[in-house]
N, C-alpha and C positions, 0 to 999 in steps of 0.2 A: 327553801333553802336559801340563806342569805350568804353570799360569797364576797369577800373583800380582798383585793389583790393590789399590791403597790400603792396603798393610799398614802398620799403625802398632803400636808396642809400647811397654809401660811396665814400669819397676821401681817399684813403689809409685806416687809421684805424678809420678815423673820420666819424661818421655817420650823414648825412646832412639832409635826408628825412626819415620820420618815419611814416610808415603804411598809406600812402596816399591812398585814395579810392574815385573814382567818375565815372559818366557815362556822355557820350556826345552822343545823338542821331544824325543820319545823318540829315543834314540841321539845326543844332543847334550850337550855339557857347557858350563855357564855358570858363570864365575868371578866371585866377589865379592871385589873387591881394594880396598884402601885401608889407610891408616895405622892403627896400634893405637888402639882406642877409638872407632871411628867408627860401630859397630853391626853389623859383619858377623855375629859370633857371635850377637847378639841376634835378627838377622833370621832365622838358621837356627832358633834355639830357638822364636821366634815361629811359624814355619812349622809345628812339631811341637806347638804349643799349650803349651809349657812355661813361657811368660810370658803376661801379660795383653796381649791384642791385639785389634785391630779390622781389618776388611777381608776380602777374598775371596781364598781359596785353592782353586784347582780342579785336580783331577787326572783327566784323561780324561773330563771331563764331570760328575764327582761333586764336589759342594761339601764342603770339609773345614774351612772357616774357623771354624765354630762347633762342631766336634766336640771331645770330650776326647781326651786324648793317646792312650789305647789303641785308640780307634776310628780316629784318624788313621793309626796304625801298622797297623792291619787293613785299612785302606783301599788299602794299596800304597805308602805313603810311608815310606822307612826313613831310618835316622839313624846316622851314625857321629860320636859327639861328640868334641870336644876333650878328650884325656886318657883316652879308651878306656872308662873307667867299666866295667870289668869287675868281677866278684865274686871277689876274689883268693883266698878260702878254697874256692872251688869249683873242680872240674877244668874243663879246656877243653870236654869233652863236655857237662857240666851247664850251662855258661854257655850253650852253644849250645841246648841242650833248653830253657831258659828263654825263649828268643826264639821257639820254634815256635808258630805259630798254629793249626795243623792238629789234627785229631782223633787221628791215629795216627802216632807216631814210630817209624821203622824205620831199617834201614841204609841204604835207598835215600834217605831224607830227609837223613840224616847226610852221605852222599856228596855230595849237591847242596850242602850247606852248606859243605863243605870243598873243593869242586871247584876254586876259584880258588887254593887254597893246598895243594897236595898234602903239604908237609911236616907240616901240622896232623895228618894221620893217624897220625904217630908221637908226637904230643903230647896225645892225648885224654884220657889218665889223669893228666896233670900238673896240678897247681894253678896256676891262672892266675897267681897272685901271684909264681910262681917262674919265669915265662917272662921272656925278654929283651924290651925295648921293641918290637923288630920283631915278635917272635912274638906279643905282645899285640895289636899293631895288625892282624896277620893274622886274629886271632879276632874283633876288634871288626868288621872289614870283613866276614868270613865270617858273622858273626851277623846284620848288616844285610841280607846277601843271602839269607838262609836261606828267607825266604818268597817269594822271586822277585817282588820289588817292581817297580812301575811307574817309581818315581823314588827316588833316594837323595841325601840331604844329607850332605856330608863336610866336617867342620870341622877344619882342620889335620891332615890324615891323615899327614903326614910329620914332625909336630913331635918333635924328640928322636931321630930315627931316623939311622943311618948312611947314608952316600951310597948303599950298596948296597941298603938296605931302601928308600929314597927311590925308587930307580929301579924296585924291584919294585912299589911302590904306584902309580907312573906307568903301568906296564905293566897293572895290574890295572884301573886306571880306563879305559884304552883297551879292555880286554875287556869291561867293564861296558857301555861305549858300544855296542860291537859286539853286545851282547845286547838292544839296543833299549831301554835304560833310560836315563831323563833323569837328569843328574847336576847337582847345584849344589855348587860347591867353593870353599870358604874356604881359602887356602893362602899361607903367606908365602914359599914356594920359588918365586920368580918364574918361573925357567927351566922348572920342572915345569908351573906354571900356565899359563903363556902357550903352551907347546908341547903341553899337553893340552887345553885348552878351545878351544871353537869361538867363543865370544862372552864378552865381559866387561863388568861394570858396576863402575865406580869409585864408591866411597862416601865421602862427607865428612859429618860431623855427622848421622849417621842418615839420610841421604838418598842416592839415586842421583843423581850429577851428571853422569855421562857414560856412555853406552853405545856399544860398538863391537866390531867383530870383534877376535878374539885377535891377528890379524896386525897390524891397526892399533894394538893396545894396545902393541906392541913399540916405538912411536915414542919415541925419548928425550925429546921434548918432553912427551908424555903422562905418561910414568913419572916425570919431573921434577916435573910440575905437580901430579899426584895421589898420588904415593908419595915424592917427595923423594929419588929415586934416580936414578943416571945410569949410563952405561957400556953396553957391548954385552952381549946376551943370547946364551947358546948356542942353536943351532937343532938 
């Protein structure tokens, strides 16, 4: 269980996130939705300790809110950042090795790291900077799953990807849930988000203003109110 209570975050003297609170059970996905600039990415970054923040973050009973970034990662909270943030001049395998927290790295560990993306086995010696956007995203997600986390934060995982790779990412999120991992998802692809998430938090001006199930969130009235969009969604 990932529990967040009274989370606030700042860039310098500017407060961007205000008293955010939510829970995500293992095997469930929570979507953070809202217009651009409402604080979704900052919320994700605050959970990882990447910006100044206050509040409580608890993962399966362990307090993470005051820990530095590396200890948060080693406590079981993984992160797929917007833009992937791979090392372009390192190979796929080297990018994965850098994420490993254990004492011994072997073929079994490597196999677990690429298990969700079998095509990566053919790309291990390729430089990450020479991969397609979809291939890079496979590496970024595989890297986050490498240490078998209890929860994973995913920030715009389908950004810039083809429809085919977007579908693959959606299928991987479903498999992650089936592995009993809690997922927090920031995603502009509404069809993918609302068909993948169990629950949704709509954000405005750095605060959560409405919580509901993903089924309820498909209401045209809610989508118009909080996202300014209308029309039918695919199911």
